[in-house]
C-alpha positions as CSV (number, residue, x, y, z in Angstrom):
1,M,0.0,0.0,0.0
2,R,1.4,3.4,-1.0
3,V,1.1,6.2,1.5
4,P,0.7,9.7,0.1
5,K,3.7,11.9,0.7
6,G,3.4,13.8,4.0
7,R,0.8,11.4,5.6
8,K,1.7,9.1,8.4
9,T,0.0,5.8,9.0
10,T,-0.5,4.6,12.5
11,I,-1.7,1.4,13.9
12,S,-3.0,0.9,17.4
13,V,-0.2,-0.7,19.3
14,T,-2.8,-2.8,21.2
15,F,-4.3,-4.0,18.0
16,A,-0.9,-4.9,16.5
17,I,0.1,-6.8,19.6
18,K,-3.2,-8.7,19.8
19,F,-3.1,-9.5,16.1
20,S,0.5,-10.8,16.3
21,Y,-0.5,-12.9,19.3
22,F,-3.5,-14.3,17.4
23,L,-1.3,-14.9,14.4
24,Y,1.2,-16.8,16.5
25,F,-1.4,-19.2,18.0
26,F,-3.1,-19.6,14.6
27,I,0.2,-20.5,12.8
28,C,1.2,-22.8,15.7
29,S,-2.1,-24.7,15.6
30,W,-2.0,-24.8,11.8
31,C,1.5,-26.1,11.7
32,Y,0.8,-29.0,14.0
33,T,-2.5,-29.9,12.4
34,V,-2.3,-33.0,10.2
35,N,-5.3,-33.4,8.0
36,M,-6.2,-37.0,7.5
37,D,-8.6,-37.9,4.7
38,L,-11.4,-39.7,6.5
39,D,-13.6,-42.0,4.5
40,T,-17.2,-42.9,5.5
41,T,-16.0,-45.9,7.5
42,D,-13.5,-43.9,9.5
43,K,-16.2,-41.4,10.3
44,R,-18.5,-44.1,11.4
45,I,-15.8,-45.6,13.6
46,L,-15.1,-42.2,15.2
47,A,-18.8,-41.5,15.8
48,A,-19.3,-45.0,17.4
49,L,-16.2,-44.6,19.7
50,Q,-17.3,-41.1,20.8
51,R,-20.6,-42.6,21.9
52,N,-18.9,-45.5,23.7
53,G,-15.1,-45.5,24.0
54,R,-15.2,-48.8,25.9
55,M,-16.5,-50.7,22.9
56,T,-14.5,-53.8,22.0
57,T,-13.1,-54.3,18.5
58,V,-15.7,-57.0,17.9
59,E,-18.6,-54.8,19.1
60,L,-17.3,-52.0,16.9
61,A,-16.9,-54.3,13.9
62,D,-20.6,-55.4,14.4
63,T,-21.7,-51.8,14.6
64,I,-19.8,-50.8,11.5
65,G,-20.4,-53.9,9.5
66,L,-16.8,-55.0,8.9
67,S,-14.7,-57.8,10.4
68,P,-12.6,-57.1,13.5
69,T,-9.2,-57.2,11.8
70,P,-9.8,-54.2,9.4
71,I,-11.6,-52.3,12.2
72,A,-8.6,-52.8,14.6
73,R,-6.2,-51.6,11.8
74,R,-8.2,-48.5,11.1
75,V,-8.5,-47.7,14.9
76,R,-4.7,-48.0,15.2
77,E,-4.2,-45.7,12.2
78,L,-6.6,-43.1,13.6
79,E,-4.7,-43.3,16.9
80,A,-1.3,-43.1,15.2
81,A,-2.4,-40.1,13.2
82,G,-3.6,-38.3,16.4
83,V,-7.2,-38.2,15.3
84,I,-8.0,-40.3,18.3
85,Q,-6.0,-38.7,21.1
86,G,-7.1,-41.0,24.0
87,Y,-10.0,-42.5,25.8
88,T,-11.5,-41.1,29.0
89,A,-14.3,-41.5,31.6
90,I,-16.6,-38.5,32.0
91,V,-17.0,-37.8,35.7
92,D,-19.8,-35.9,37.4
93,P,-17.9,-33.1,39.3
94,R,-20.5,-32.9,42.0
95,K,-20.2,-36.6,42.9
96,V,-16.5,-36.3,43.5
97,G,-16.7,-33.2,45.7
98,S,-16.4,-30.4,43.1
99,A,-19.8,-28.8,43.6
100,I,-18.8,-25.4,42.1
101,Q,-17.8,-25.0,38.5
102,A,-16.7,-21.7,37.0
103,V,-15.5,-20.2,33.8
104,V,-12.6,-17.8,34.3
105,Q,-11.3,-15.4,31.7
106,I,-7.7,-14.2,32.0
107,K,-6.0,-11.2,30.5
108,L,-2.2,-11.0,30.6
109,E,-0.3,-7.8,31.2
110,Q,1.4,-8.1,27.8
111,H,1.5,-10.3,24.8
112,S,4.8,-12.0,24.8
113,D,5.6,-15.6,24.0
114,E,7.5,-16.1,27.2
115,L,4.6,-14.8,29.4
116,A,2.0,-16.9,27.6
117,E,4.2,-20.0,27.8
118,R,4.8,-19.4,31.6
119,F,1.1,-19.0,32.1
120,R,0.3,-22.1,30.1
121,R,2.9,-24.2,32.1
122,T,1.5,-22.9,35.4
123,V,-2.1,-23.7,34.5
124,E,-1.2,-27.2,33.4
125,D,-0.1,-28.0,37.0
126,L,-3.4,-26.7,38.6
127,P,-5.7,-29.7,39.2
128,E,-8.7,-27.3,39.6
129,V,-8.4,-26.4,35.9
130,S,-10.0,-29.0,33.7
131,A,-9.6,-27.0,30.4
132,C,-7.7,-24.0,29.2
133,Y,-8.1,-22.2,25.9
134,A,-6.0,-19.4,24.3
135,L,-8.4,-16.8,22.9
136,T,-8.7,-13.9,20.5
137,G,-10.6,-10.8,21.7
138,D,-10.6,-8.9,24.9
139,M,-9.3,-11.7,27.1
140,D,-6.3,-14.0,26.5
141,F,-7.3,-17.3,28.1
142,L,-10.5,-19.1,29.2
143,L,-10.4,-21.6,32.0
144,H,-12.9,-24.2,33.1
145,V,-12.5,-24.6,36.9
146,A,-14.1,-27.1,39.3
147,V,-13.7,-26.7,43.1
148,R,-15.3,-27.9,46.3
149,D,-17.3,-24.8,47.3
150,I,-17.6,-21.0,46.8
151,D,-14.8,-20.4,49.5
152,A,-12.5,-22.7,47.5
153,L,-13.3,-20.8,44.3
154,S,-12.5,-17.5,46.1
155,D,-9.3,-18.9,47.4
156,F,-8.3,-20.4,44.1
157,T,-9.0,-17.2,42.0
158,L,-7.6,-14.6,44.5
159,R,-4.7,-16.5,45.9
160,R,-3.6,-18.7,43.0
161,L,-4.7,-17.4,39.7
162,L,-4.2,-13.7,40.3
163,R,-0.7,-14.4,41.7
164,I,0.5,-16.0,38.5
165,P,3.1,-13.6,37.1
166,G,1.8,-11.6,34.2
167,V,-2.0,-11.9,35.0
168,R,-3.5,-8.4,34.7
169,D,-7.2,-9.0,34.9
170,M,-9.6,-11.8,35.6
171,R,-13.4,-12.3,35.2
172,T,-15.1,-15.2,36.9
173,S,-18.6,-16.6,36.1
174,V,-20.1,-19.4,38.2
175,V,-21.8,-22.1,36.3
176,L,-25.4,-22.4,37.4
177,R,-26.4,-25.4,35.4
178,T,-24.7,-27.6,32.7
179,V,-26.9,-27.4,29.7
180,K,-24.7,-29.5,27.4
181,R,-21.6,-31.4,28.3
182,G,-19.5,-33.7,26.2
183,L,-16.4,-34.3,24.3
184,S,-17.9,-35.4,21.0
185,I,-16.7,-33.7,17.8
186,A,-18.9,-33.8,14.7
187,V,-17.2,-35.8,12.0
188,D,-18.8,-34.9,8.7
């Protein structure tokens, strides 16, 4: 773009920093994404395993309509390619003593790779945090937190999260009711 002589262009420093931060995370996620061509059978396997991850190979083969050997081979390939990242049990937080769930938005003081990485490493070690997402927009991170009670939430947010170096601002919302919960990803 050519700037007319005598005119200066200015870009908001905040916008430039946020955009570069977004671009960094976008490029990183894009670089590590391996797109695998999934055929109809692979998609059916993924849908069935997302409904019931404890299905045996024989049960899965019966559901899909193939013999167990090719099903087992396809599941191994999906695991090796990172399409299937693991198998897990979904636990009701209230039944294990975590009656309070909250969504916490975090804003960092500045947008540097070192600060974001330090925050990420710290959050990985916090058992109260079940999920952490890097965001675009006003806030930098979104955390899903589960704790025993409101006092534990207060203690966790004020004494642990706000004391992480580089945290500038925090917004906490308590979950009143879980409307939809799951780990399933649509495979079209």
